N, C-alpha and C positions, 0 to 999 in steps of 0.2 A: 602819256597821261597816267597819273597814279590811280590805281584801283581803290575804290572805297572799301573799307573793311566790311566783311560779311556781317550782317546784323543777325544776332542770335534770336531764335524763336523764344516765345515765352516759356515753353516747357523744356528748353534745352539748356544744359549746364556747361559753362566753359571752365575747364580744368587747367587751362594753359597758364602757367606761372613762370615769370622770368627767373632764370637760375642765377643766383649770386654766389660767387666763389670767394674764398678768403684770399687776400692779396699779400699778407705779411706786413702791411702798413697798419699800425695799431689804430690810428685815427680813422682810417677808411673802414676798417672792419667793425669798429664800434659804431660808426655811422650806419653801416649796413644792418646791424642788429636793431638799432633804434628806428630805422626806416621800416623794417619788417614788422616791428611791434608798434609802429605809429607813435613813437616817442612817449612811452608810458612813464608815469611818475613813480611807479613802484619798482623800477630797475635799480638794483644795487651794484655799485662798482667799487672794487678795491685794487689799488695799484701795488706793484711789487717790482723788484729787480732780480734778474737771474742771469748769471754769467755776463754782467754788464749791460744786459738788454732790459728795456722797460717792458713790463707786461701788465695785464689787467684781468681781474676775475669779474665776470658779468653774470648776474643772476636775478631772478624775480624774488623780491624780498618776502612776500607772503608764503612762498613755497619752499624756502631753504632754511635748514637748521644751521644757524651761524656757528654754534658750538661744534657741530660736526664738520663744518667747513674748516674751522680752525685746526681741528685734530687731523683732518684728511690732507690738508695742503699747507696752511700757513705755518704751523708749528714745525713740521719737517723742513720747510723752507728756511726758517729762522735758525736752524741748527748749524748752518754754514759749514757743512762737512762734505759737500759735493763739489768735485772738480769739474773741469771742462768735458770729461768723458761722459758725465751723467746728463740725462735729459729730464724734462718735466715729469715724464711717466715714472722715473725712478723715485721721485719724491712722494708720489701719491700713495697714501695708506688706504687703499680701497681696491676692490676687485671689479667694481662697476664703473668702468670708464671706457671711452672710445674716442678715436681721433678721426676727423673728416674735414675735407676742404670745402664741401658743399654747404654753405651757410643756409640756403633756402631749405634744403632737405632736412637738416638736423636742428633748425631753429626751434622746432616744437619740443625738443628735449628740455628746454628751459621750463615749459609748462608742466613737466613731469618731475620737477625738483632737481634738475641738473644745473651745474654751474659751468659756464663756458670760460676756459682759460686761454687768453690770447697773448701771444708773445711777439714782440717786434722782430721782423725778418723771418717769421715762421709762417709759410703759406697754408697752414692747416690749423684747425682749432681742436683743443682737447676738452672733452666734456666729462665731468665727474658727477656722479649721483650723490647729492648731499641733501635730499629732500626731507621734509617733515610733513606727514599726512595724519589725519585724524579719522580712523575707521570706526564704524559702529561695532559694538561688541557682538560676538557670535551668539545668537539666541534663536529660540524656536520661532519659525514663521507663524504669524498670527492667523493666517488663512489656511494653515495645514497642521493644526494641532492634533496630537494623538494622545492616547491614554498611556500606552507603554511604548518603550523603544527610545531611540535617540531623540534628544531635544535640541539638536544642533541644526543650525540653518546657515544659508549663504548670506553674504553681506555685499556691499556695493563695490568692494575692491576685487578685481579679477585676480590679483596676486594672492590675496587671502583665500579666495575660493579655490584656486588651483592647489594651494597649500593643503586645504581641507581634503580635497579629492586625492591628492598624492598620499596623504597620511592614511586614508581609508583604503585605497587600492595600492598596496605596497607591492607593485609588480612592474617590471620593465616593459610589459606589453601595453601599458597605458600610454597612448600617443596623444600629443598635444600639438596642434597646428595653429599658429597665430597669424592674424591678418588685421589690416586696418580698414575700417568702413567709414565713409564720409569724405566728401570732396574738400570741404572747408574745415569743419570741426571733426577731426578723425577720432574714432573710438576703437580701442583695441578689442578684438574679438577672437575667441579661442574655440576651435573645433576639437572636441575630446572624444576618443573612441578607443576600444580595445583592438590593437593591431592584429591579433590572432583570431578574433571573432567577427568583427564588423565586416560587412560586405564592402570591398574597395570601390565598387561601382557607386554605391550610395554615398560614400565619403567624398568621392570625386564630384558627384552631382551637387551635394550641398556646398562644397568648397567653390565650385564654379559659379553657383547662383549667388553666393555671398560676394564673391569678387566682382560680379557683374552689377552690383548695386551702385547706382549713380545718383547720389543725393548729397546735398550740402551737409546734412546732419542726420544721423540715425539716433533718435532720442531713446528708444527702449528696444528690448527684444521683440516686442509686438510689431515694431516697424520691420525688423528682419523677417519675422514670420510671414508678414503680408507679401514681402518681396519674393520669398523663396518657395512658398507653398504651391501645390499643383493647381488648385481651384480657387482663384481669387474671389469669386462671387458667391461661394458657398458660405453660409453662416457657421457651419460646423468647424471647430478648430482642428487643424490637420497636424499640429504639433502639440505636445503636452508641456504645459508650463509647471514648473516646480521650483521651490526654494529649499528642498530637503536633500542633503548629500546622500543619505541612505537610499532614497528613491533613485537618485541618479546612478549610484553604484549598481543597484539591482538591474536597471535598464541597460547599463553598459555591459553587464555580463550576459544579457540576452542578445547582444549584437547591435544595439541602437547607438545613435550618435548624439552627442550633446553639444549645444552651441551656447556659449556664455559671453556676455559683453561687459566690459569695464564700466562701472557706474550704475549697474543694476544687479540686484540679488536674484533675479529670475533667470533660470536656465531653460532652454528649449530642448525637448527630446523628440527625435524623429528617426525613422518613420514610426507611426503609431497607429493603433487600431482603436475603435470606439470603446471597446471594453475597458481599456486602460483608464478612461475618465471616471469609471465607477469603482475603481480599486483604491484602497487606502492602506498605508503601511500597517495600520492596526490589524488588518486581515491576517497578517503573517505573525502577529504577536499573541494570538489566541488560538484555541483549538480549531481545527479545520471545519468542524461542523458549525461552530458559532460564526466563523468567518464567512462561510458559504451562506448562512442564514441572513447575515447583514447585507451581503451582496445582492441576494434575491430581493430583500427589502428595497435596496436602492433602485434596482431595475423596475420593481413594481411602482416605486414613487415616480419614475419617469412617465410611466403609463398614466398614472393619476394626474400628474401635473400638466400633461399635454392634452389629454382627452376628456377629463372630468367636466370642465365647463361646457365643452362642445356636446358631450352626451346629455348633460342637463338641458341645454337649449333644444336639442333635437327631440328629447322625450317630452318636454313641456309643450313645444310648439307643434310637433308632428305625431309623435308615437306614444300617446298616452297608454295604449294597450300593453306596453311593455311592463308598466308598473304593476305590482301586486295590488289587489283590491284594497287591503287595509291602508295602503299608503296613498292611494289616489285622492281620497277626501282631504287629508291634511295638506297635501300639495296644492290642491285646488283652492282651499280656503286661504292659504298664504298668498296666492296669486290673485285673489278676487279683486282687491282694490289697487293693484299696481297699474299705473297709467301707461307704462312702457312695455314694449314687446321684450321677450327674454334676452335678445341680443343686446339691446341698449342697457338693460338691467345688469347684464354680465360685464359689459364694457365699463360702466360706471364704477363697479366695485373693483374690477381688475386694475383699472387705471389708478384708482385711489390707493390700492395696495402698493402699486409701483411707486407712486408719489411718496408714500410713507417710507418705503424702503430706501429710496434715494435720499430723502431727508435724514434718515437714520445713519446712512453711510457718510454723508458730508459733515454732519455735526460731530462735536467731540463725543467720546464714548459714553459718559454718564448721561448727557443730554439726549444722545441718539437712542439709547435704550428707553428712556422715558417717553420720547416722541413715539417710538414704535408701539409701546404698550398702551399708553394713554390715548394716543391718536387712533389706534385700532379700536379700542373699546368705545371711545366717545363717538367716533364717526359711525361705527357699526350700529350702535344703539340709536343714534340720531336718525340715520337714514331709514331704519326699520320703523321707528315711531312716526316719521314723516310720511310713511307709506310710499317711499320711492323704490325700495328694494324689499324683496320677500325674505323671510327667515331662512328658507331653503337655500337661497342664493348666498346668504352670509355663510352658511355651513359649507357650501361648495367652494367658495372662494378661500375660506380658511383652510380647508383640507388641501386645496391646490397650492397655496402659499407654503404650507408646512412641507408638503411633498417635494416642492422644488428646491428647498434648502437642504434636503437630505443628500443631494449629489455632492461628492467631495470636490469636484473641479469647478471653480467659479466661472470658467469660460463655458463649459457645458451647461452649467446652471443658467447662465444668461440666454443661451440658445433655446433651452427648454421653455423658459418664460416667454420668449418671443413666439415660439411655435404655436402656443395655444391660441393666438389671435387668428391666424388663417384657419385653424380648425373650427373656431367659433363662427366665423363668417360662412364657411361651407356648411356647417351644421344648420345655421339659420336659413340657408337657401334650400338645401336638399334633405335635411334631417339626418337620420342614421346613414343614409346613402352618402351624404356629404362627408361624414366622419370616416366612412370606409374609403371614399375616394381620396381624402387627404392622407390617410394612412398608407394607401398604395403609392401615391406620389412621393411621400416621404421615403418609403422603402426603396423605390426606384432610384431616388436621388442618392441614398446612402450606398446602394449597390454600385453606382457609377463612380463614387468618390474614391480617390487614391491618396495616399500619403507617400510622396516621393516614389511613385510607381508601385506601391504596395497596396493591396486591397484594404479599404477602410473598415469593412465588415468582417475581415478575417478574424477567427477561423470559421465563421458562420457561412460566409459567401466569399470565396469558395470554401466549401465545408471540408474541415480536416479534424477528424475525431481526436487525434493525439494532442492537438493544440487546445482542445476544449477543457483541459485539466485546470486551467487557471483563467477562466473567463467569467461566466455568470456564477459559477461556483468555484471554490478552491479545494482541490483534492489534497490529500495528505502530502507532506513534504517529500516522502520517498517515491511518490508518483511523478514528481516534477523533474524527471531525469533528462529531458530534452528541451532544447530551446525552440521558440516559435519558428516554424518553417517560413512564415510570411516575411520575416526580416532577412531571410537568406543568409544565416550565419555561416562562417567558414567551417566551424565545427558544430554539429548538431547536438552531440551528447554533452551534458553539463555536469552529470554526476553518475556514480555507479550505484549498485545495489546497496541498500542500507543494511544495518544489522538485523532489522525486523524481517526483511525479505530473505536474508540468509538463513534465519531460523525457520522460516516457513519452508524453504527448500529442503531442510533436513527432515 
């Protein structure tokens, strides 16, 4: 009795594919390609003769530059100066070609702009790159703009991105490992690191986790980040997202690893600590005192964005005695006719701000800015006049919204905006004690987090004084002579003494 085929579970992916090999029969090999691509109407075919044998060039019309195909293959073929000693490879005027007999394995090359050259009696197929692609021009990322410095950004082409990194890091130590992710629709992914600096253990960990991904399609680097991060259920980002080549190079030189995917301009940087999300390339383009000042402002903005609504709720509902006497009366008068408790009042305004923000992001830029300004003014004025929200709550929500947008990282910005809600609920239940409890739970969670085995709160926990030089404040450049120990670089020292220090020693 024949056994029935095992039924796959809903969450199980079958990667089993029948292998089709080239036979040397032109008609059968063409049928194999048509079968693999389900007989598409955009297949282009051009027949030719070589040494008395019939052949065919097969390609996808939207992806091939026909002029390049003529120059690479057909023009040399028409010169008729090749005798029987020469093969098809001798005709090709290109360095990007390969030969393989496995049709199933290499059929995806046609989707990358390759043309398949089939010849009667030849049990293998020659693939030549003659593609035409339209890449976006290299420009500054809109979500990582800076005042001074490079205005170059990554694009959707992995080839172009690697070209940009190679030009910036002109060293043989820059290592690139490529792999493919996705069972059905494969995307080329590159792992980039400095071979003489990065920890081989972290490189191997990231490579293994990426190779273990089992999914039909990996849409974006965000998918990869969720698959490979240490703590899947934590809202805090455990990799740093960036589209700036200068930022990538600086992290490479600290011993971190970069993951880039074809089709996306976003690169992942790992392992990372929480302080990196509050740093900007502008910090290194101005005097260190100014850079440190702006970093302190960013950390202060996080405290305001997370705790200010909760502190307002706890003070108004439980702890009036904290307020100075001159402020108590204005606050009490503004709350006199409000029909809701402070928590509901805060939720109404916070959710309204989030709605306006989402509407501004989804709409075209000119309309989005108008919605943000007009919507905020009109709604704020209307709810105050209607007696639904107090003037003090409008001030608190406005300060909170402004503070949350100071954070350079959009991912950390989103986390901070979400965190204020559990703080508000605990404040409404326990008052100031609830804010303290929420802060302690948050700190405990951050202490437990790791990024590829490295402490998320480093160099604060565990504390390392030497690595504090480039965290909450930025020390002068001549102080930054060692790499962060938490990344475990192979070489800790990154620069010697500067001219300034040599003058001091004299």
